[in-house]
N, C-alpha and C positions, 0 to 999 in steps of 0.2 A: 425245472419248475413246470408241471404239468399248465397245458394252458386249457380254466374249465370255464373260462366267460362263452355265458350266454345270453345273458342277459344285458339288454341295452337298459342307459338312461333316459330318459324321456326328460328331456332339459325344455323348458319355456319361456327363453331372454325378452321381455320388451326390449325393444328397439335401442332404446337412451344405450341400456347392457348391453347389447350386441356392438355399438359404438365401442365402446369402455375396449372390451373382452378383445379387439378386432388391432387397437391404438395399444394394446403390447405388445404385441410381434413385434414395431418399432422402434419400446421407449426402453431404459435400462430406471429408473423407474417410472412404476406404477402403483399408485392411490387412488383409496374407495375411500368416500367416506362420507357417511348423511347417516340416516335416521335406523331405524334398530329397523331390523327383519325385512328391507329396504332392496337384500338383496346381491348385499357387496364380498362378502366371502367367497358363494358359491365363485362369483366373476374369477374372481383369485385364483382360487382352486383347479377354475378352471382352464387358467390360460397359466398358471401355471404347469398342470400336468400336460397341457400345449409341447410346451417349452419339454421340458422335462425326454418325451420321446424323441428330438434328436438331438439335442443337448451332444456337447464332449465331455463339460467335467461330468466326473460320477456320484461326490457329494456336495446334499445340497441342505440347505439348514429350512425348518419351520417351527416358531412360536409361536407363544401366547404368556398374557399374563403369570397362567403357571403350565405346567407340562398337559395338566389333565385337559387346559384350556385349550393349548395347543393338538394333541390328538381329536380331543370334539371336534373344535374346529374349524378343523382342516384336512384330521383324518378322516375323521365318521362325516358331520354336517350334513346328520339327518339324511346318509342315502345319498348325499351330491359327493363326498370326499373322494380321497388317492385311495381310499384302499375299495371304494366299487367302480369311480375310473380305470383300476386297473385289475375290474373281478377276473381274480386265475392266475394275474400274476406277477402277486405280492403276498409276502409274509410281515408278521413284526415279532420283529426280533429284536435286537440288543448289537451296538457297535465299538467298541471302547469303550461299555462300562454306560454309553448313551441309550437312548427311547430311539428306536426309529426299525425305517418303512419300506422293506428290499422289496425289489422292482428288477422284473425281467422275466422277458418274454417278445412277442411281435407286437405289438407298441416301441417295446424297444430296440427295433431289432434288431434280441436275443444279447443286447448291453446291460450290461444293470448295472442302475444308479441306485443310492442309499440318500431317501431323506430323514433324519435330525429333530428328534424331535423335545426343546426345551422350554422351562419355565426361563423367564425372562423379571419380573418386575420386580429383583430383591437386588443390592449395591453388588450384590458377593453371586448373584446368577450367570455372567461372563466370563464364570471360571465353568461350566459348563461344556461352554460351546465354544475354548479356547486348545488346542490338538489339530484342528485339521479347517483343512483349506476349500467356501463353498464356494461352487456354483452359484445358484441359484438365495435367493431369500424371501421365503412367504412369515410374514408377522400379522396375528390378527389383534386385533385390541395393539395399535402398537402406538398409542396414547398413558395406556397401563405398565407401556417398558422401561426399566428403570438407560437413564440414558448411558451407565458406564458398558450396560449389557448392546443399546442399538452401535455404538463405539466401539464396539469387540464383533459385530457380527460385520459390519462397513468392515475393517481391517483384516478376516476372513476371507475377504471372498476381491483381497488383492491379486491372486494369482490368479480369476477365474479364466475362461477361456472365452464362455458368453453372462455377462452377470446381470443378473437382471434383481429387481426390488419390489415385492408385492406387496401389501400392505392397507389394509381397511382399519379403521378407525371410525368412533362414534364422532360427534361433535364436542371441543372439550371450549375449558377457557380461552377463550380467543389470544390470554397473555400465556399459555401454556409451551414450554417452550417444543415442544414437538412439531407447534406452529411454526413459533421461531426463530430453532437451527438448524427445523430441516420443509418441513412441509411447503410455505411459503418461500422459505431464505431460496429453496430450489426452483418453483417457479419465477421470483426475482428473476433469477438466474438465468434460467430458459427463456424469459422472453428478452433478454440483453445478447439472449445467442453466447455462455458464458459455459454455460452448465451444459456436458458434452453425454453424448447416450440418447439424448431426451426422457423429455418427462409430459406425463399421461395422467392427468388430475378429471374424477369428476365429483362429483357430489348429490347422491345422491336420495330423493326422500320415502316415505314407506307406500308410497300413491307410484314412485315406478315397479314397482313389486307386479306385475302379472300376475302372479300364481295366486296371493290372499285375496279372496272374497268378501268383497264390506265387513259382514260379520261376524270378520275372523279379526278383520281392519280394525271392527268399534271395542271389539271384546281388547286387543292390546292397549289400547290408549286407556279401556276407562284401568287399567292397573294407575294411572298416572295422577298425579295432586297436579290439574290443570298452572296452577301459583307452579310448582319446582323446580325446579333448575334441568330436572330429570327430562322436564314435558318438553321445557324448548329445544335444550338436546335431541333426545331419545325421538321425540316423537317430530315437533315442525322441523330436527336438523339443524338450531342450530347455533352456533359458537354463542357462547354465552358466558358474563359472568358471573357464580355464585356470590350475590347479598340479597342483605336486611334479614329474614326471620327463618331457621329452619324447616322448623316443624309448621310450615302459615295454618293450615289449618286445623290442626290443634289448639291454637295460640289465642281463633278467630270466635270457634270452640265448642272449649275444652265438655264443655255437657255430654254433648254428643257422642262424646270414647269412655263418657264414666261407665264403671258398673257398679249397680247401690241394689242392693235387696230390698225387698217388701216386705217379704214373707218367708218365712223359715220352707216351703213349698218352693220360693224361688230361688234358694237358694238350694238346696237340699237338686233339686234340678238339673243349677250346674257344676254341685258338684259330681254329679253321679256322669258329666259328661267331659269333668277331666283325667286327664292320661296318669301325669305322675307329671311334678312341680321341683325347679333348678334351683337356686338360687346365686347369685350374683356377687361380686365383693371386691373393691376397691378401696384397696386400702388408702388411708390418709400416707399428705407433706406438706410438700412447705404450707401453709394454710390452706390447706384442708382437713378435712373431716372422714374417717373409714363410713363407709353405706354398705349397706345388705341393700339388694331388693330378691324376692321370691316373682320366680312366675310360672305359669299360669300353661300345662299345653291344651286343649284340648283333644280330643282325640282324636286320628288321622291328619295331627298338625293343623285341623279349619282356623283354627285360631289361640291366639296368646292374648293371657290379664294377667296386666300385673298383681298384685296382693296384696303384698306391703312393702314397706321401705324404714327403712330406719340408718339413720347419724349416732354415729360414737360419739354421748358429749362429752364436750373435753377443750380444752389449746389445741391446737390446729397446730398440725406440725410433728405433734403426739404421740409415738402407737409402743405405746404398752403392752404388749402381748399378750402378758396373762388378764386384761376388762378386755381387748379385742375375746379372746376366746372366751368370757362370758359373756357379753352383750352376745358374740351367735350367738352359743350353744341357749342365752335366755330370746331370739328371736326365732329359731327351731320352733322354742318349745309352743310357744307362743301361738307360730303357725297352726301346729299339731291341733291342739289344744281349740286352733278358731274353723278348721276346714278335716278332722280326724275320717282315715281312711285311705289321704289322697296318700302317694307316697314321694317323698320327697325324696329324689334318685341321687340328684348332682347337685352340687357345686362349683359353678367357674371362675377363680379366683385371680387377681395381677400374679400375669410370671413372673415380675420382674424379686418376689417378697417373695424365694423359696420359705425362708424357717417360717413365716408366717401364718403361709400357708399348712404346713407342716405340725406345727401348735393347732391351730381349727382339728387339724386330721384328726391328732391321740387325742382332744379335747376330749371330741366328738364317739371317737369309739369311747372315749368312758365314758362319755355320758351313756352310751346302749343307743346313739345314732347310729343309725347304716344309712351311711351318704359314702356316695363318689366323688372323690375332691378330681379335679384336672386345671388344671392352666389357663387360664381366658384364649381363645384362640390366637387374638389379637388380630384381629385382622382389620384391611387398612379403613382409616371411620366415614368415608363419603363411602365407603362397601354396604354398612351396621347404619348408616344415615339412609340411604335406595330405600333400603328394604322395610328398617322403620317406618317412610313416609307407603310406601304402599301397600303394607300391610296395612295402616292408618287408610288411607283412598281408599282398597278395596271390602273394610267394612271387618278387619281379621285382626284388629288390635284395639284391645280397649281396660282398663285404667282402672280398678281400684279407689271410690271415692276417696281413702283412710291415703292413700300414698301424695300425701299431698308435697312432698319435695321430690317425687317426683316427675307430679301436677306443672309443677314451677321448674321446676328442669326446663319440661319440654314446651312450656307456653318461652323463658325467654332465653332457650338457645340463639344462635344470633351464627351465621358466616363472617370472619377473620378480613373484614374492610381488605384491609395490606393485605393477607398472604394472594389475599384473590388480582391483585393489582398486578403482584411478583407470576401469574398463573396459576397460584393453585386453590384447589378446596379445603380450606381448614375449618373449623371447628372453632370460634374467636374461646382463646382460654387466656382472660385478663380477671377472671372473680366476680364477673357484673352479672354473669349467670352460674348453676350447682353443674359445673359436668361430671362431675364425680361419681353423681345421679349416676349423670346416665350413662359414663362407661360401668357402672355397676352392672345396672336396669339391662347396654349390651351384650354382658357378659356372659347372662343370665342365660341370651336366647341366640349369639350369635356362631355355638356349636349346632343348629340346627338349624339354620338359613336353606340350603339345602332344598331340605323336609317343606321345612315353612312358603321357601317363591321360589318350589326347581327353575333351573334356568328354562324360556321362548325356547320349544326347538328351532335353527336352523333352517329356513326355511328360504329359496332364490329368490 
């Protein structure tokens, strides 16, 4: 492999980061926790790459919540990742059907190193990393990894000649298993002197990253609702329990986010800015009703507006497919009359009821409606809540006054205190609030989360 490395990466580490990286040399367990954009991931990537140059082990592991997340944050890292550190000495490829980065060149003394990239958030993700023995393991957002993946990765390191672990994470619920079963447990064992290999832990805040100018720092902070758990975790760097109202800023002042057309001209101007409408459907079940929500996407994904919602009347828990089809067609036709000329392009519905989705598709074609149907993405509810809260906080979400069901769902949505005490962030589902309307609303836009809320670039 020809060595074409010409550029030098301009690292600029603060003293706290330098101290952490130096400690990585002498410790097996290296954990960087703290606020967003604090530089945690870059520290670990740098330390991991340094060890790659001399480690006797050939195959190593890099994981994220998804494989795309791992490749973005560890492989690319906005110009500071492995593919840049080993520029001219590496190439992307496959190893036993796994995405990997092959590294060989002067930095590794001509020896081949293979870094396997894998996702680790799902219960069955561990299957992708089986079959190999790994030397080192670097993981980004370790708190989003499934426990089975964590255990499997540890098992795969048993034969390592230079075993090292590099984890980063934003603060989570203080009772989360990543703390009780691993991070805090290892800290206690290290203090007792019973943890072999050494323990290197550091907590960073956004103010520890000397590369972020104050204007940029304020821009990042402005995304967050100061009352949200994500503000306390991502900005203040605190481990905190999810509790109370989920959309407190909306509950405190719902009119601030409401849309009301005062004139025909205002409505026409609004419609000119809409690119398409997407529908979300949550099918009824035990003690719940089938629900529809229509969301308008403004041009260039600058904003979304919930336009219309509807619950199918009847007894909860009963689903009549013919009635669902009829109510859906009526809902769409009323929407077309109210907003003529705006394409209703998509409908995303609860993926667990394929026969109902197929029924909606057939009924729509019969009615002459051109709508593309698809399954709900079923992203983690906490991801959907984070996106919704961020859109609210940045003034990119509004709710039409006709959406009375959705307004109520947002006002009364609450974190589950029992789950929080057990270390989990979950929306309360005891029928004290309408979470079905929230599911339908989220289904209508969750497929476009990356366009609505692009991930802030990784910076040291």
